[in-house]
C-alpha positions as CSV (number, residue, x, y, z in Angstrom):
1,X,-31.6,43.4,228.5
2,X,-33.5,43.7,231.7
3,X,-31.4,43.6,234.9
4,X,-34.3,42.4,237.1
5,X,-35.3,38.9,237.7
6,X,-38.8,39.4,236.2
7,X,-38.1,38.8,232.5
8,X,-35.4,38.5,230.0
9,X,-35.7,40.9,227.0
10,X,-34.7,39.3,223.7
11,X,-31.8,40.8,221.8
12,X,-32.2,43.0,218.8
13,X,-32.2,41.5,215.4
14,X,-34.2,38.7,213.7
15,X,-35.7,36.0,216.0
16,X,-33.4,33.0,216.5
17,X,-33.0,30.6,219.4
18,X,-31.5,32.1,222.5
19,X,-30.7,30.7,226.0
20,X,-30.4,33.3,228.7
21,X,-29.3,32.9,232.4
22,X,-29.9,35.2,235.3
23,X,-27.1,36.0,237.7
24,X,-27.6,38.3,240.7
25,X,-24.5,40.3,240.0
26,X,-24.8,40.7,236.3
27,X,-28.5,40.3,235.5
28,X,-29.6,38.5,232.3
29,X,-26.9,37.2,230.0
30,X,-27.1,35.3,226.8
31,X,-25.4,31.9,227.1
32,X,-26.1,30.6,223.6
33,X,-27.6,31.7,220.3
34,X,-28.2,29.6,217.2
35,X,-30.6,29.4,214.2
36,X,-31.7,25.9,215.4
37,X,-33.0,25.0,218.8
38,X,-30.9,21.8,219.3
39,X,-27.5,23.5,220.0
40,X,-29.2,26.1,222.3
41,X,-30.9,23.3,224.3
42,X,-27.6,21.4,224.6
43,X,-25.7,24.5,225.7
44,X,-28.4,25.4,228.2
45,X,-28.3,21.9,229.7
46,X,-24.6,22.2,230.1
47,X,-24.9,25.6,231.7
48,X,-27.6,24.3,234.1
49,X,-25.3,21.5,235.1
50,X,-22.4,24.0,235.7
51,X,-24.6,26.2,237.8
52,X,-25.9,23.2,239.8
53,X,-22.4,21.9,240.4
54,X,-21.7,25.3,242.2
55,X,-24.6,24.5,244.5
56,X,-26.8,27.3,242.9
57,X,-30.3,27.1,241.5
58,X,-30.3,28.2,237.9
59,X,-32.7,30.7,236.5
60,X,-32.9,30.4,232.7
61,X,-35.1,31.1,229.8
62,X,-35.0,29.8,226.2
63,X,-36.5,32.1,223.6
64,X,-37.1,31.6,219.9
65,X,-39.1,32.7,216.9
66,X,-42.9,33.0,217.5
67,X,-45.1,30.6,215.6
68,X,-46.2,33.5,213.3
69,X,-42.5,33.8,212.3
70,X,-42.0,37.5,213.1
71,X,-41.3,38.1,216.7
72,X,-40.1,36.4,219.8
73,X,-41.7,33.9,222.2
74,X,-40.5,32.4,225.4
75,X,-40.2,28.6,224.9
76,X,-39.0,27.4,228.3
77,X,-38.4,29.0,231.6
78,X,-36.7,27.7,234.8
79,X,-36.9,29.7,238.0
80,X,-35.2,28.8,241.3
81,X,-37.5,27.1,243.8
82,X,-40.0,26.1,241.1
83,X,-38.4,23.2,239.2
84,X,-35.0,24.2,240.5
85,X,-32.4,21.5,240.3
86,X,-30.5,20.0,243.2
87,X,-26.7,19.8,242.9
88,X,-25.3,16.5,241.7
89,X,-24.0,14.1,244.3
90,X,-20.6,15.0,245.6
91,X,-17.5,13.2,244.3
92,X,-17.2,11.3,247.6
93,X,-20.7,9.8,247.1
94,X,-19.8,8.5,243.6
95,X,-18.0,5.2,243.2
96,X,-14.2,5.5,242.7
97,X,-13.1,5.2,239.1
98,X,-9.8,5.5,237.3
99,X,-9.3,8.7,235.3
100,X,-9.7,6.8,232.0
101,X,-13.0,5.2,233.2
102,X,-14.2,8.6,234.2
103,X,-13.3,10.1,230.8
104,X,-15.1,7.3,229.0
105,X,-18.2,7.7,231.2
106,X,-18.2,11.5,230.6
107,X,-17.9,10.8,226.8
108,X,-20.8,8.4,226.8
109,X,-22.9,10.9,228.8
110,X,-22.0,13.7,226.4
111,X,-22.9,11.5,223.3
112,X,-26.3,10.6,224.8
113,X,-27.1,14.2,226.0
114,X,-26.1,15.6,222.6
115,X,-28.3,13.0,220.8
116,X,-31.3,13.8,223.0
117,X,-30.8,17.5,222.3
118,X,-30.6,16.9,218.5
119,X,-33.8,14.8,218.8
120,X,-35.4,17.9,220.4
121,X,-35.5,16.6,223.9
122,X,-34.3,18.9,226.7
123,X,-32.6,17.2,229.6
124,X,-33.5,19.8,232.3
125,X,-35.1,17.8,235.1
126,X,-33.0,16.0,237.8
127,X,-34.8,12.7,237.0
128,X,-33.8,13.1,233.3
129,X,-30.2,13.8,234.2
130,X,-30.2,10.7,236.5
131,X,-31.6,8.6,233.7
132,X,-28.9,9.7,231.3
133,X,-26.3,9.0,233.9
134,X,-27.6,5.5,234.5
135,X,-27.8,4.7,230.8
136,X,-24.2,6.1,230.4
137,X,-23.0,3.8,233.1
138,X,-25.0,0.7,232.0
139,X,-24.3,0.8,228.3
140,X,-21.0,0.2,226.5
141,X,-19.9,2.8,224.1
142,X,-20.9,1.0,220.9
143,X,-24.5,0.3,222.2
144,X,-24.8,3.9,223.4
145,X,-23.7,5.3,220.1
146,X,-26.3,3.1,218.4
147,X,-29.0,4.6,220.6
148,X,-27.7,8.0,219.8
149,X,-28.0,7.2,216.1
150,X,-31.6,6.1,216.5
151,X,-32.4,9.4,218.3
152,X,-30.8,11.4,215.6
153,X,-32.7,9.6,212.9
154,X,-36.0,10.0,214.8
155,X,-35.8,13.8,214.4
156,X,-34.8,13.9,210.7
157,X,-38.0,15.5,209.5
158,X,-38.5,17.8,212.6
């Protein structure tokens, strides 16, 4: 793998879906690998949120099989300063909730994010994450799970 910020070098072996993140101290590191893109997108979105919560701008790339089937291609790229994400609002800026209410909200957020990833949608922009957060707060768990089911069924053939 390349230790510079220019480009990630895909790992050896047959092409599969890979999410890689760049860290100044360590260079490029693989954060997720899978034969399907959905789990890699989900893991990448979670890593992006983690990096943002630390106040850093993530630099990430998602690679996968080329359309011809034999080789790699870069599918998505996120560089700091160009599409970089702002950190989520501080805990003080968020309304006060009980620990139970916070867990339930986190669970609804996770269900919706996972369903969107399974439907092939990558939640990588701040506006997308805000929309998921608002839906998670506005919908009860049963309704949100129904929406997640619809999203899962929408991607059955793809």
